[in-house]
C-alpha positions in Angstrom: 0.0 0.0 0.0 1.3 3.5 -1.0 0.5 6.9 0.7 0.8 10.2 -1.0 0.5 12.7 2.0 0.9 16.5 1.2 0.7 20.0 2.7 -0.7 22.7 0.4 -2.1 26.3 0.9 -2.4 27.5 -2.6 -3.2 24.3 -4.4 0.3 23.9 -6.0 1.4 20.9 -4.0 -2.0 19.3 -4.1 -1.7 19.2 -8.0 1.6 17.5 -7.8 0.3 15.1 -5.1 -2.8 14.4 -7.2 -0.5 13.6 -10.4 1.7 11.2 -8.4 -1.5 9.5 -6.8 -3.0 9.2 -10.4 0.2 7.7 -11.7 0.7 5.2 -8.9 -3.0 4.0 -9.4 -2.7 3.8 -13.1 0.1 1.3 -12.6 -2.2 -0.8 -10.5 -1.2 0.0 -7.0 -3.5 0.8 -4.1 -2.7 4.2 -2.9 -4.3 6.8 -0.5 -4.1 10.6 -1.1 -4.4 12.7 2.1 -3.7 16.0 3.3 -0.9 16.1 6.1 -3.5 17.0 8.7 -5.1 13.6 8.2 -1.9 11.8 8.6 -0.4 10.5 11.9 3.3 9.1 12.4 1.7 5.8 13.7 -0.5 5.7 10.5 2.6 5.8 8.2 3.4 2.3 9.4 0.5 0.9 7.5 2.2 1.7 4.2 5.2 0.3 2.4 5.9 3.6 0.4 5.2 7.1 1.7 5.4 10.1 -0.8 5.4 13.2 1.4 4.8 16.6 -0.2 5.2 20.2 1.0 5.1 23.7 -0.1 8.4 25.4 0.6 8.1 27.9 3.6 11.0 30.0 4.7 13.4 28.1 2.5 12.4 24.7 4.0 9.4 22.3 4.2 6.2 23.7 5.8 6.0 23.3 9.6 3.4 20.6 9.7 5.6 18.4 7.4 8.7 19.0 9.4 6.7 17.9 12.4 5.5 14.7 10.8 9.0 13.8 9.7 10.5 14.6 13.1 8.0 12.2 14.6 9.2 9.2 12.6 10.7 6.7 14.9 14.0 4.8 14.1 14.1 2.4 11.2 10.5 2.6 10.1 9.1 -0.3 7.9 8.2 2.2 5.0 10.2 3.8 2.3 10.1 7.6 1.7 10.1 9.9 -1.3 9.8 13.6 -1.0 8.3 16.3 -3.2 7.9 20.1 -3.0 6.6 23.2 -4.8 8.4 26.5 -4.5 8.2 29.9 -6.0 11.9 30.6 -6.5 14.0 29.7 -9.7 14.6 26.2 -10.5 18.4 25.2 -10.0 18.8 24.5 -13.7 19.6 27.4 -16.1 22.8 28.9 -14.7 24.6 29.9 -11.6 22.1 32.8 -10.6 19.3 30.2 -10.6 21.2 27.8 -8.5 22.1 30.4 -5.9 18.5 31.6 -5.7 17.4 28.0 -5.5 19.9 27.1 -2.7 19.0 30.4 -0.8 15.3 30.1 -1.0 14.4 26.3 -1.4 17.6 24.4 -0.7 16.7 23.4 2.8 13.7 21.3 1.4 15.7 18.4 -0.2 18.1 18.6 2.8 15.2 18.1 5.3 14.2 14.8 3.5 18.0 13.7 3.5 18.4 14.6 7.1 15.2 12.5 8.0 16.7 9.6 6.0 19.9 9.6 7.8 18.6 10.4 11.3 15.6 7.9 11.1 17.1 5.2 9.0 14.4 5.4 6.4 15.2 4.7 2.9 14.7 7.8 0.8 13.9 6.9 -2.7 13.9 10.2 -4.3 13.1 13.9 -4.3 11.1 16.0 -6.7 10.6 19.7 -6.9 9.0 22.2 -9.2 7.8 25.7 -9.2 4.4 26.7 -8.1 2.5 30.0 -8.5 3.2 32.1 -5.4 0.4 33.6 -3.3 0.0 37.5 -3.8 2.0 38.1 -0.4 4.9 35.8 -1.5 4.9 37.3 -4.9 5.3 40.8 -3.3 8.1 39.4 -1.2 9.9 37.9 -4.0 9.8 41.1 -6.0 10.9 43.4 -3.2 13.6 41.2 -1.8 14.9 38.6 -4.2 14.1 39.6 -7.8 14.2 43.5 -7.6 15.5 44.0 -11.1 12.4 44.5 -13.5 14.1 42.8 -16.4 14.6 39.7 -14.4 11.2 40.0 -12.5 8.8 40.3 -15.6 9.9 36.9 -17.3 10.0 35.1 -14.0 6.5 36.3 -13.0 5.0 35.5 -16.4 6.4 31.8 -16.0 5.9 31.2 -12.4 2.2 32.1 -12.4 1.5 29.3 -14.8 3.1 26.8 -12.4 2.9 23.9 -11.8 2.4 23.4 -15.8 1.8 20.4 -17.8 5.5 19.7 -18.0 5.8 19.9 -14.2 2.9 17.5 -14.0 4.4 15.1 -16.4 7.7 15.3 -14.5 5.8 14.5 -11.3 4.3 11.4 -12.9 7.7 10.3 -14.1 9.1 10.8 -10.6 6.4 8.5 -9.3 7.4 5.8 -11.8 11.0 6.2 -10.8 10.3 5.9 -7.2 8.2 2.8 -7.8 11.0 1.2 -9.9 13.5 2.0 -7.0 11.2 0.4 -4.5 10.7 -2.6 -6.7 7.1 -1.8 -7.3 7.2 -0.9 -11.0 4.0 -3.1 -11.8 2.1 -5.4 -9.5 
């Protein structure tokens, strides 16, 4: 049994979670899709594989997701995969993008890696993509991170469309890769 658990405030992470859930089910696996608020640490033990998704908050996973991961006991029976949506640049596309990603979203994959190391849980992969920012986050990004209008305008035109069809296709591919790593490619 597979769980896709997620924290989403604007709907971006929910879209990615739904794509992963649909892909897992399309391959014939039983899977549950639940918001983080409906998931308990004890309940994770009912699953063989757990995908955990989060919006990026303050350069890291959202607090409810961090709390769930912190509550995992040593050497759990399930395997883990992580995914996030963030409103910063993606690390591809040059040094400036990598720097911005590291500064504003780089703690997200590190939190999953730290959980894997500290808890002894197999981390089978990490996926991240942009998500359209809320108006407040958009204003913060423009006033603090991307203050140059020439950099801001193309960024804004793109990020407001995210996650897009390509991101969703990549999330589905990520689900297939994780299933293959778990030895669950097809039942």
